[in-house]
C-alpha positions in Angstrom: -17.2 -14.0 -53.4 -15.2 -11.1 -52.2 -14.2 -10.9 -48.6 -15.6 -8.2 -46.3 -15.6 -8.0 -42.6 -16.7 -11.1 -40.7 -20.2 -9.9 -39.9 -20.7 -8.5 -43.4 -19.5 -11.7 -45.1 -21.8 -13.8 -42.9 -24.8 -11.6 -43.5 -24.2 -11.7 -47.3 -23.8 -15.5 -47.3 -27.0 -16.0 -45.2 -28.9 -13.7 -47.6 -27.7 -15.7 -50.6 -28.4 -19.1 -49.0 -31.9 -18.1 -47.8 -32.8 -17.1 -51.3 -32.1 -20.8 -52.3 -35.1 -21.8 -50.3 -38.2 -21.3 -52.5 -40.5 -21.1 -49.5 -38.6 -18.1 -48.0 -38.6 -14.5 -49.2 -35.7 -12.4 -47.9 -34.8 -8.7 -48.2 -31.3 -7.4 -47.2 -31.4 -3.8 -45.8 -28.3 -1.7 -44.9 -28.3 1.5 -43.1 -24.9 3.0 -43.8 -22.0 2.2 -46.2 -22.4 -1.5 -46.2 -19.1 -2.9 -47.3 -16.0 -3.2 -45.2 -12.9 -2.3 -47.3 -10.5 -3.2 -44.6 -9.6 -6.5 -46.1 -10.2 -6.1 -49.8 -11.8 -4.0 -52.4 -15.5 -4.9 -52.2 -16.5 -3.1 -55.4 -17.5 -6.5 -56.9 -19.8 -7.3 -53.9 -21.4 -3.8 -54.2 -22.1 -4.3 -57.8 -23.7 -7.7 -57.1 -26.0 -6.3 -54.4 -26.9 -3.1 -56.2 -28.3 -5.2 -59.0 -30.3 -7.4 -56.6 -34.0 -6.4 -56.3 -34.0 -8.0 -52.8 -31.3 -5.5 -51.5 -31.7 -1.9 -50.6 -29.9 0.8 -48.6 -32.2 2.5 -46.1 -31.9 6.2 -45.3 -33.5 6.0 -41.9 -31.4 6.8 -38.8 -31.6 7.1 -35.0 -29.3 9.5 -33.1 -29.5 9.3 -29.3 -28.0 11.9 -27.0 -27.7 12.3 -23.3 -27.6 16.1 -23.4 -29.6 16.9 -26.5 -32.9 15.8 -27.9 -32.9 12.5 -29.7 -33.2 12.6 -33.4 -34.7 9.9 -35.6 -36.2 9.4 -39.1 -37.9 6.0 -39.5 -39.8 6.9 -42.6 -37.9 4.8 -45.1 -37.5 1.8 -42.8 -41.2 1.9 -42.0 -42.0 2.0 -45.7 -39.8 -1.0 -46.3 -41.4 -3.1 -43.5 -44.9 -2.3 -44.6 -44.2 -3.1 -48.2 -42.3 -6.3 -47.5 -44.5 -7.4 -44.6 -41.9 -9.7 -42.9 -42.4 -12.4 -40.3 -38.9 -11.9 -39.1 -36.6 -8.9 -38.6 -33.1 -10.1 -38.1 -30.7 -7.3 -37.2 -26.9 -7.2 -37.4 -24.5 -4.7 -35.8 -25.4 -1.9 -33.4 -26.6 0.7 -35.8 -29.2 -1.8 -37.1 -30.3 -2.5 -33.5 -31.2 1.1 -32.8 -33.1 1.6 -36.1 -34.9 -1.8 -36.4 -36.2 -1.6 -32.7 -37.1 2.1 -32.6 -40.6 1.1 -33.7 -41.9 -2.3 -32.7 -44.2 -3.8 -35.4 -46.9 -6.2 -34.1 -46.8 -9.8 -35.3 -43.0 -9.8 -36.1 -40.3 -11.8 -34.4 -37.2 -9.8 -33.7 -33.7 -11.4 -33.7 -30.4 -9.7 -32.8 -27.3 -11.3 -34.2 -24.6 -11.1 -31.5 -21.5 -10.9 -33.8 -19.4 -9.8 -30.8 -19.7 -8.7 -27.2 -21.4 -5.4 -28.0 -19.6 -2.8 -25.8 -22.6 -0.5 -25.9 -24.5 -3.0 -23.8 -21.9 -3.3 -21.0 -23.2 -2.9 -17.4 -23.1 0.3 -15.5 -19.9 1.0 -13.5 -18.3 4.0 -11.8 -16.4 4.7 -15.0 -19.7 5.2 -16.8 -20.1 8.5 -14.9 -16.6 9.7 -15.8 -16.4 9.0 -19.5 -18.8 10.7 -21.9 -18.8 7.8 -24.4 -19.5 5.2 -21.7 -22.4 7.4 -20.5 -23.8 7.6 -24.0 -23.5 3.8 -24.4 -25.4 3.2 -21.2 -28.1 5.6 -22.2 -28.4 3.8 -25.6 -28.5 0.5 -23.7 -31.4 1.6 -21.5 -33.2 2.9 -24.5 -32.7 -0.3 -26.5 -33.5 -2.7 -23.7 -37.0 -1.3 -23.3 -37.5 -2.1 -27.0 -36.0 -5.6 -26.6 -38.5 -6.3 -23.8 -41.4 -4.9 -25.8 -40.8 -7.3 -28.6 -39.5 -10.3 -26.6 -36.3 -10.0 -28.6 -34.3 -13.1 -29.4 -30.5 -13.2 -29.5 -28.3 -15.4 -31.7 -24.9 -15.9 -30.0 -21.9 -16.9 -32.0 -19.7 -18.3 -29.3 -19.7 -19.5 -25.6 -17.9 -16.3 -24.7 -20.5 -14.1 -26.3 -23.3 -16.1 -24.7 -21.8 -15.5 -21.3 -21.4 -11.8 -22.1 -25.1 -11.4 -23.1 -26.2 -13.4 -20.1 -24.3 -10.8 -17.9 -25.7 -7.7 -19.5 -29.3 -8.5 -20.3 -32.3 -8.4 -17.9 -33.5 -11.7 -16.5 -36.6 -11.7 -18.7 -34.4 -11.8 -21.9 -31.7 -14.3 -20.8 -34.0 -17.2 -21.8 -34.0 -15.8 -25.3 -30.3 -16.4 -26.1 -29.7 -19.1 -28.7 -26.2 -20.4 -29.5 -25.5 -20.7 -33.3 -21.9 -20.8 -34.5 -21.0 -18.8 -37.5 -20.5 -20.4 -41.0 -18.7 -20.0 -44.3 -19.2 -21.1 -47.9 -16.7 -23.9 -47.8 -16.9 -24.4 -51.6 -15.5 -20.9 -52.0 -12.1 -22.1 -50.8 -9.6 -24.4 -52.6 -6.5 -26.2 -51.5 -8.1 -29.1 -49.7 -6.0 -32.3 -50.3 -3.2 -30.3 -51.9 0.3 -31.6 -51.3 2.2 -28.5 -50.0 5.9 -27.9 -50.1 7.1 -27.5 -46.5 10.7 -26.6 -47.3 9.7 -23.0 -46.8 7.2 -21.9 -44.2 4.6 -19.8 -46.0 2.4 -18.0 -43.5 -0.8 -16.0 -44.3 -2.7 -13.7 -42.0 -6.1 -12.0 -42.9 -7.7 -9.2 -41.1 -8.3 -5.5 -40.8 -5.3 -3.6 -39.4 -6.8 -2.6 -36.0 -5.1 -2.6 -32.6 -7.0 -5.7 -31.5 -5.9 -7.6 -34.6 -2.4 -7.2 -33.3 -0.5 -7.6 -36.6 2.6 -5.9 -35.0 3.1 -9.1 -33.0 3.5 -11.0 -36.3 6.8 -9.1 -36.7 8.0 -10.5 -33.4 7.2 -14.0 -34.6 9.1 -13.3 -37.8 12.1 -12.3 -35.8 11.9 -15.5 -33.8 11.7 -17.6 -37.0 14.7 -15.6 -38.4 16.7 -16.2 -35.2 16.1 -20.0 -35.6 17.3 -19.8 -39.2 14.0 -20.9 -40.8 13.2 -20.2 -44.4 9.8 -18.4 -44.3 7.6 -15.7 -45.7 4.6 -13.9 -44.1 1.8 -12.3 -46.1 -0.5 -10.0 -44.2 -3.8 -9.2 -46.1 -5.9 -6.2 -45.2 -5.9 -2.5 -44.5 -6.8 -0.3 -41.6 -5.7 2.4 -39.2 -2.6 0.4 -38.0 -1.4 -0.5 -41.5 1.4 2.2 -41.5 2.5 1.3 -37.9 2.9 -2.3 -38.8 4.7 -1.4 -42.0 7.1 0.8 -40.1 7.9 -2.0 -37.7 8.6 -4.3 -40.6 11.0 -1.8 -42.1 12.6 -1.0 -38.7 13.5 -4.6 -38.3 14.6 -5.0 -42.0 12.1 -7.7 -42.7 10.7 -6.4 -46.0 12.3 -9.4 -47.8 10.2 -11.9 -45.8 7.0 -9.9 -44.9 4.7 -8.5 -47.6 1.6 -6.4 -47.0 -0.3 -6.2 -50.4 -3.3 -4.5 -48.8 -6.7 -5.2 -50.1 -7.4 -8.2 -52.4 -10.3 -9.9 -54.2 -8.7 -13.3 -54.2 -8.2 -14.2 -50.5 -8.8 -17.9 -51.3 -5.7 -18.0 -53.6 -3.5 -16.7 -50.8 -4.8 -19.4 -48.5 -4.1 -22.0 -51.1 -0.6 -20.7 -51.6 0.3 -20.9 -47.9 1.0 -23.8 -45.6 0.2 -22.2 -42.2 -2.4 -19.8 -41.1 -1.4 -17.4 -38.3 -3.9 -15.5 -36.2 -2.8 -13.1 -33.4 -5.9 -11.1 -32.6 -6.1 -10.3 -28.8 -9.9 -10.6 -29.0 -11.8 -12.6 -31.5 -15.6 -12.9 -31.3 -15.6 -16.1 -33.3 -13.0 -16.4 -36.1 -14.4 -16.9 -39.5 -11.0 -16.5 -41.1 -9.8 -19.5 -39.1 -12.5 -21.6 -40.7 -11.7 -20.2 -44.2 -8.0 -21.1 -43.7 -9.0 -24.6 -42.6 -11.4 -25.1 -45.5 -8.3 -24.3 -47.7 -6.3 -27.1 -46.0 -4.3 -24.9 -43.6 -3.5 -25.8 -40.1 -3.9 -22.8 -37.8 -1.8 -21.3 -35.0 -3.9 -18.7 -33.1 -3.7 -16.6 -30.0 -6.5 -17.2 -27.5 -9.1 -14.6 -28.5 -11.9 -16.2 -26.3 -14.5 -16.5 -29.0 -12.3 -18.8 -31.1 -11.6 -21.4 -28.4 -14.1 -23.9 -29.9 -12.4 -23.9 -33.3 -9.0 -25.4 -32.3 -8.4 -29.1 -31.6 -4.9 -29.0 -30.3 -2.5 -31.0 -32.5 -5.3 -32.0 -34.9 -6.2 -28.9 -36.9 -3.8 -26.5 -35.2 -2.7 -25.0 -31.9 -3.9 -22.3 -29.6 -1.4 -20.2 -27.8 -2.5 -18.6 -24.5 0.3 -16.1 -24.0 1.6 -13.5 -26.4 5.0 -15.2 -26.7 6.7 -15.3 -30.1 8.8 -18.3 -29.2 5.6 -20.3 -28.3 4.2 -19.4 -31.7 7.4 -20.4 -33.4 7.4 -23.8 -31.6 3.9 -24.5 -32.8 4.7 -23.5 -36.4 7.7 -25.8 -36.4 5.6 -28.7 -35.0 3.2 -28.3 -37.9 5.8 -28.4 -40.7 8.3 -30.8 -39.2 6.8 -34.0 -40.8 5.1 -34.2 -44.2 2.8 -37.1 -43.2 1.7 -35.5 -39.9 1.2 -32.2 -41.7 -1.0 -33.8 -44.3 -3.1 -35.4 -41.6 -3.5 -32.1 -39.8 -4.4 -30.4 -43.1 -7.1 -33.1 -43.8 -8.4 -32.7 -40.3 -8.7 -28.9 -40.8 -10.7 -29.4 -44.0 -13.0 -31.9 -42.3 -13.5 -29.6 -39.3 -14.4 -26.6 -41.5 -17.1 -28.7 -43.3 -19.0 -28.7 -40.0 -19.5 -25.0 -40.4 -20.8 -24.8 -44.0 -23.4 -22.2 -44.7 -26.0 -24.7 -46.0 -26.5 -26.5 -42.7 -26.1 -23.3 -40.8 -29.0 -21.8 -42.7 -31.2 -24.9 -42.1 -30.5 -24.4 -38.3 -31.3 -20.7 -38.6 -34.7 -21.5 -40.3 -35.5 -24.0 -37.6 -34.7 -21.3 -35.0 -37.0 -18.8 -36.8 -39.8 -21.3 -36.8 -39.3 -22.7 -33.3 -39.0 -19.6 -31.1 
């Protein structure tokens, strides 16, 4: 499959896997442009879904305003619900929260997928009164929480950090409805497991949209550290986004174009994983870290900055290392530990593959179905 944003990829994979259960009928509904092009060209994914009778794009919308009348059109969504007659409405991302909860249908269980610490749900503070966007967020939260209470909404949390966040922002009556369920990947989509990799050159790959929180500029600092130590290396950064040109300019300013490549969007992320020998992740905040699992499923040990939500994915010295400070020398030390010995590297690679298998979409979907049935 092609690689979209983390939430989009997971939703698509859940959709496909649920369809493999003959006793389950599922419909995938999107409310805006559904495909994140920040990592690759998702045209292929669009073509797949647009041909799928169980997929549709819904034209309904909800626009809330503190100073103006609220605007909403639920006609299309209401039509979809009445025709499909679901037992479960499982919403992903904030725009879907607003639309799917604007009208509460009786007899339906509502699930919110907490893909990150939704900033719109943050608690009131003095800053709320001084920033228009924060005031709007708080207004939307108050509006939405009333709907959550009306349907006894359930929340699927993807990490311990996200669980703690939702416990801190939800009313007491809803805190009992938070259910931890780690994210998952289609492990069979990635190859490279068991591969004997050449370690004479450090081949690093990084995957992610070029946003400030993804912190790709720091990869240039790591490259400078590797260069200072005389290491033979290359770094490939996959993705696009608002910070792409800034990162490219920093690469050029440090004359690193010969060791850092930025090919942009790609449809074959798995091949890049398979061609590397280390995965490097430097996001300052990571709700979970699906790309870390993808890299591990491909046989890559991981070196990652502590992004809070990814803490449960690293077993230090076994499948990689977590670095707690944004220190390029600490990252370089960890990279060198990984590649210094072929036998130790192979053991770490095998450990990474075994760890990733615990997060396969098939078992994840079985857990999700039990959650649907048991709550």
